[in-house]
N, C-alpha and C positions, 0 to 999 in steps of 0.2 A: 533273241529278235530272228524269226523266218520270215521269208517271203514264199507265196505261192509260186508254185512250178519254176523255181531258179535252181539251176545248180550244172554239174556236167554232164547230165543223162540226156539232154535233149537233143535226137540224131539231126546233123546235119542235111539241109538239101545238098551241099556240094563234096566233092569229094573228102577225105579226111585232110585235115589242117598239115600241109607240109609235104604232103605225098599224091602228088596230080596221079589221077590215071590208075590210082590203087585201089582193090576194092575195100568199102567202106564195112568192118565191123562195129556195130553201135555200141557205146559205152551205156550199160545198163539204165535205164529208164525207172528211176525209184518211182513207186505212186504216192510216196508222201514228199511234201518239197524236200529239198535236195539240203540235206542237214539238218532236218528238224528232229525232235527227239519223237519217239513214238507216241502216240495218245495213249494217257494213263500213266506214262512215266514218269518221275519224278527227277527233276534236275539233278544232273551228277556232281556231288560236292567232292571234292579232293581231299584226301585223309590228312589230317595234322601232321604238322612237322614233328618227328621223333627228336628227342634229344639226342645229339652226338652224331647227326645224320651227316654233317661235316658241310663243304661248300655246296653251293646249288648245281645241281648237275653230275657232283661227283660218284654219287652213288648209285648211279643207272649201269645196269648190265649192257654190255657193247649188243650191237645190234646182231640179228639170227645170222646163221650163215646163208639161209635160203635168201636175204634179202642184203648183201651187205653194200655201204656204202662205199661209191666209186672214189677213188682219190682222182682228187680234181687236178693235180700236178703229174698225173702221170702221163709217159712220153706217147705222143702219138704214132699209130703204125703207119707206117707207108702206105699207099693205096694206087688203085690204078682208074681210070676212068672207065665207067659202066660200058658196055659194046651198045654199040650205036649212038654214041654220043655226037652231038653235032660238032666238026672239024672245028668249025668258028670258036666254039666253045673251048676246044682244046687248045687252038692257036691263043686265045686269051689268055689262058691258064701259063701258058708255056713262055708267053710275053712278060706277065708278071711275076714268074719266077725268075728274076734276072742271074740268079747265082745257081739255078740247076740243082737245086737239092730236092726236088719233088715236093717240096711245101711252099707256101706263100703267107706271108706274114700280115697283120692287120694293115699295114698301111697299103701294102700291095695289093690285098682284097679292096680294099678301097678303093684306090685307083682302078682296079681292073673293073669292079662295077662301074665306075662311072663311064666307060667306055660304051655301057647299055643306057646311058641316061638314067643309071640309079644312085644318083647321090644321098649318101649314108653320112650322118655324125662317127665319129669314132666309137662312142658310145655303141650305137645300133651294128655298129660292125664288130666288135666285142662280144655283143651279146647272139648274134649271129656264130660267130664260130664258135662259141660254148653251148650253143644249141645243138650244133652238129656234131659234136665231138664229146661233151661232158667233161671236159678238161680245160683248166684254164693257162694252157701255154700258148695261145692266141698264134696259133698254126692251122693251117688246113691243107689237105691232100686233093688230087684228082677228084678223088670220089666225093669228099665233102663240097668241093667247091662247085661240082656238078649238083649236086642237092640243093645247096645256097641258090643256085643260080636259077634252077626249076620251081622251087618253092616259092621265089620272089616274085616269077612271072604269074604264079597262081594268086598269090596275095593282092599284086598289083592290079589285077582283076576283078578281084572282091573290092578293094579299095573303090576304083571306079564304079562298080556296079552300083555300091552303097552312097558314093557321092551323087546323089540323084537331082541337088540344084548345079552341080560342076563347079562347085567353087575352090577346088581343089583343097577342099577340108571335108570332116564328116563330125556331124555334132552328136550329142549324147544319143538322139533314137537311131541315127544312122550306124553309131558304134555297136549298138547294143543289137541290132540286126545282121550288122558283119559277124560279130562275135557269135549270135545264135547259129548264122551260117554255117561256122566252123564246129559248132558244138558244145560252146562255152555260153550257158545262159546264168549269166551272172545277176546278182542283185542290184538293184536301183543304189543301194547305198556304196557297192563295189562300182558301181558303172560311174557313180559322180567322183569317186576318187581317183578312179583312172582319166576321167577326161580332166577334170583338176590338175593331176599332175602332169599330164601331156599337152595341155592348151599352151601353146606357145606365149599367146599375148597376156597369159595372167604370171608368165615365170616361174611355172610351175607350183603357184599359189592356187589360191580361190579366186575362181574368174566368176563374172554376173553372168547369170545364166543366158542373156542375149548374145554374149560371145565366146562361148565354150563351144571350142571345136578343136579338131588336131588334123595336123598335115600329114603325108602321107611317112615320111622318115619315123615320126614320133606313133604314128598307127602302125609300123611294123615293130617297133620297139615294145611299143603297148601289147601287140598280139604276141610278141616272143614271150613277155613276161607271164600273161594268161597263160599261154600255151604249157610253158616250162614248167609252171608252179602247179598247175594242173594234173602233167603227167607225173609227176614225183610224188604228189598226192595219191595219184590213183594206184600207184605202185604199192601204197601200204595200205589203201583203202580195198583191201581183199576181196569184200563181201559187198562192194558196189554198195555200201549205206552211206556214202556220205560223211562217214566218220573214219577216222583214221587215229593210231596211237605212234606217239614218235617220243623217242629219248630225247633227252636235251641236247645231249650232242649230235644226234641224227636231225633235230629239226635246225641245228644251225649250220650243218652240213648241208642240208636241203635247199636252205633260203639265202646263205652269204654267198655263193658262187654266183646268184643273180644279181646282187648287192655290187658286188667288185667286178664283174665281169668288164 
């Protein structure tokens, strides 16, 4: 099934997602609907299993050397604050870094963000840490902390911009427009899944159309998932066609870190 005009090729009206004030380079706008098969092409049929192929995923080649999968449990390298960082932000990090290790963990980051009226669940904090390090050690340094802080400022502005009725929540239509402004034109089916998942009133299940809406904390988590998976997919979509090939192990290493973060 395909939906016209959906994909990650639509150039946003905002700066790139998570990089305030950086110049935007549009991610190719395909002429056909994103992910749709070219006209006249027959649907792809996978080859039949061959006898003796072994366990599913066991007979696949490793990732190519040009695009290796990062180790999600690699050590985080020490970093410094970028030049010109707000001294208040430096002070906030130093207060959170109680053991003076140069890193702060998930609980310390959660407390640090709360001093700026940014209250997040530990799940959202874990996703934030993963998105700015791509490792699951659940620690960040000064450089990553600065990126998290300024990106959250940008995302807060986007949330408030599309919360048109000032309810403190955004509904499906507002979420669609917010994601589109970030460069992610998801299909109606994906949008419905996202709102159903992150609508607190539904408990993560199917909510009625009248009450489907998500609050700021869940909006951040939702955007982190869409952003992270899209960026990982784009790494493999070298032709910007809306299609990519993954080995079984590669697919698992792409998706699982977002589930266990």
